[in-house]
C-alpha positions in Angstrom: -21.8 -9.5 -10.4 -21.5 -5.9 -8.9 -18.6 -4.1 -9.7 -16.3 -4.9 -7.0 -16.8 -9.1 -7.4 -15.9 -8.5 -11.0 -13.3 -6.5 -10.7 -12.3 -9.1 -7.6 -12.6 -11.8 -10.4 -10.4 -9.9 -13.1 -7.2 -9.6 -10.5 -7.9 -13.4 -9.4 -7.5 -14.6 -13.0 -5.0 -12.4 -14.2 -3.1 -15.1 -11.2 -4.3 -17.7 -12.8 -6.2 -18.3 -9.6 -9.4 -20.1 -9.5 -11.2 -19.9 -6.1 -10.4 -22.1 -4.0 -6.8 -21.2 -4.2 -7.7 -17.3 -3.0 -9.6 -18.5 -0.1 -6.8 -20.1 1.0 -4.9 -17.3 0.7 -7.2 -14.8 1.6 -7.8 -17.3 4.4 -11.8 -17.9 3.4 -13.8 -20.6 2.7 -14.3 -21.2 -1.0 -18.1 -20.0 -0.4 -17.4 -16.8 0.2 -14.7 -15.6 -2.4 -17.7 -17.1 -5.0 -21.0 -15.1 -3.2 -18.7 -11.8 -3.4 -17.1 -12.7 -6.9 -21.3 -12.9 -7.4 -22.3 -10.7 -5.4 -23.7 -11.8 -3.4 -22.5 -10.6 -0.6 -20.8 -7.2 0.0 -17.5 -7.9 2.1 -16.6 -6.0 5.5 -13.4 -4.4 6.1 -11.8 -6.9 7.9 -12.7 -9.3 4.4 -11.8 -6.6 2.0 -8.6 -6.8 3.5 -7.3 -10.5 3.2 -8.8 -10.5 -0.3 -6.4 -7.3 -0.7 -3.7 -9.4 0.5 -4.3 -12.4 -0.9 -3.8 -10.4 -4.5 -1.1 -8.6 -3.8 -3.1 -5.4 -4.7 -4.6 -2.4 -2.1 -8.1 -2.4 -0.8 -8.5 1.0 -3.3 -7.3 -1.7 -6.3 -9.9 -3.9 -6.0 -12.1 -1.0 -7.1 -12.4 -0.5 -10.7 -11.3 2.1 -11.8 -12.8 3.7 -15.2 -12.0 5.3 -17.5 -13.5 7.6 -19.0 -15.5 10.7 -16.7 -18.9 12.1 -17.1 -19.3 13.0 -20.2 -20.6 16.4 -19.8 -17.9 19.5 -20.2 -20.0 22.2 -17.5 -20.7 19.3 -15.0 -19.2 21.4 -11.8 -16.1 20.1 -10.0 -15.3 18.4 -7.0 -14.3 21.8 -5.5 -17.1 23.4 -6.3 -18.9 20.5 -4.8 -17.0 20.7 -2.0 -17.8 24.4 -1.7 -21.3 24.1 -2.3 -21.6 21.3 0.6 -21.0 23.7 2.9 -17.8 21.5 4.5 -15.8 22.2 7.4 -12.9 20.7 6.3 -11.2 20.5 3.3 -8.9 17.2 3.6 -10.8 15.7 0.3 -10.3 18.1 -2.1 -6.6 19.7 -0.4 -3.1 19.1 -2.7 -1.7 15.4 -1.6 0.6 17.4 -0.3 -1.1 19.6 1.7 -3.0 16.3 3.1 0.7 14.2 3.8 1.8 17.0 5.4 -0.8 17.4 7.7 0.0 14.4 9.7 2.5 13.8 11.7 6.2 11.6 12.3 4.5 9.6 15.0 0.9 7.2 15.4 -1.2 9.8 17.3 -4.2 7.7 17.1 -6.7 9.6 18.8 -5.7 12.8 16.4 -6.0 10.1 13.6 -9.3 8.9 14.0 -10.4 12.9 14.2 -9.1 12.7 11.5 -11.5 10.0 10.4 -14.2 11.8 11.3 -13.6 14.7 9.9 -13.0 13.1 6.1 -16.4 11.1 6.4 -18.8 13.7 7.8 -16.9 15.1 4.6 -17.9 12.6 2.1 -21.2 11.8 4.2 -22.0 15.8 2.9 -20.5 15.7 -1.0 -21.6 12.6 -1.3 -25.3 13.4 -2.2 -24.4 16.0 -4.9 -21.8 14.1 -6.7 -24.3 10.9 -6.9 -26.6 13.6 -8.2 -24.3 14.1 -11.8 -23.1 10.3 -11.7 -27.4 9.6 -11.9 -27.0 8.0 -15.0 -23.7 6.7 -15.7 -22.4 3.3 -15.9 -21.0 2.8 -12.4 -17.0 2.1 -13.8 -18.1 6.5 -14.2 -18.7 6.5 -10.3 -16.7 6.3 -7.5 -13.5 5.5 -7.8 -14.0 5.3 -11.6 -15.4 9.1 -12.7 -14.5 12.7 -11.8 -14.7 12.7 -8.4 -12.9 9.7 -7.7 -10.4 11.6 -5.5 -12.8 12.5 -2.5 -13.5 8.4 -2.5 -9.8 7.6 -3.1 -9.1 10.0 -0.5 -11.5 8.7 2.2 -10.0 5.1 1.8 -5.7 6.6 2.4 -7.5 8.5 5.3 -9.1 5.2 7.0 -5.8 2.6 6.2 -3.6 5.3 7.8 -5.2 5.9 10.5 -5.5 2.7 10.7 -1.4 1.7 9.7 -1.3 5.0 12.9 -3.3 2.3 15.5 -0.8 -1.1 15.1 1.8 1.4 14.8 0.9 2.6 18.3 0.3 -0.7 19.3 -3.5 -0.1 19.9 -4.8 -3.1 17.8 -3.4 -5.6 15.8 -3.2 -5.2 12.2 -6.1 -8.1 11.9 -8.1 -5.6 13.7 -10.4 -2.5 12.2 -10.9 0.6 12.6 -13.7 0.1 14.2 -11.7 -1.7 16.9 -9.3 1.2 16.8 -12.2 2.9 17.9 -14.2 1.0 20.5 -10.1 0.7 22.2 -10.1 4.7 21.8 -13.7 4.8 23.9 -15.2 5.7 20.8 -19.1 4.5 18.9 -19.1 1.8 16.9 -19.2 2.6 13.1 -17.8 0.8 9.9 -16.6 3.2 7.5 -15.7 1.3 4.6 -19.6 -0.1 5.0 -20.0 3.1 4.7 -18.0 3.2 1.5 -19.1 0.0 0.2 -23.1 1.5 0.5 -22.1 5.3 -0.9 -21.0 3.3 -4.5 
């Protein structure tokens, strides 16, 4: 069973639900829930959103949060890896206040998708450096639960914010994905959630 599947099972059981109840709440087949919990299926972005809504959590909460960071005190910080990667933007390492201030009040879906692309480019440059530092650690000490969790969470939060702006602008419905938003804006299809899962 993968870490994602374990966390979904833990959240489900914490509510006293069986797989049948979660499947009904998420509008899924019971077999789909079982496959995800047992690590036999990687959910796509739409499925992650449905499961999170059914469990009344954010999508980021479906990924386990480890308590321990890298055991090596001299491991480079996220900012140091960011500098080494030569990123042209700093969405993954800027302060929360700076990140929030950079989003205009009105939806502007084209600008939001540009932010997604820039953040994804940053993440792609950083990912191999983070993976090298996290080699040999338990899954709970990596990604959303590791030393570099800000990069993972900021990448996800950027996608979530862009999706919300696409909905607010009436370009997509709440049930549609960022991929749908990109297509309606004339972009090539990409599945950013799948990139995130593959990276983990």
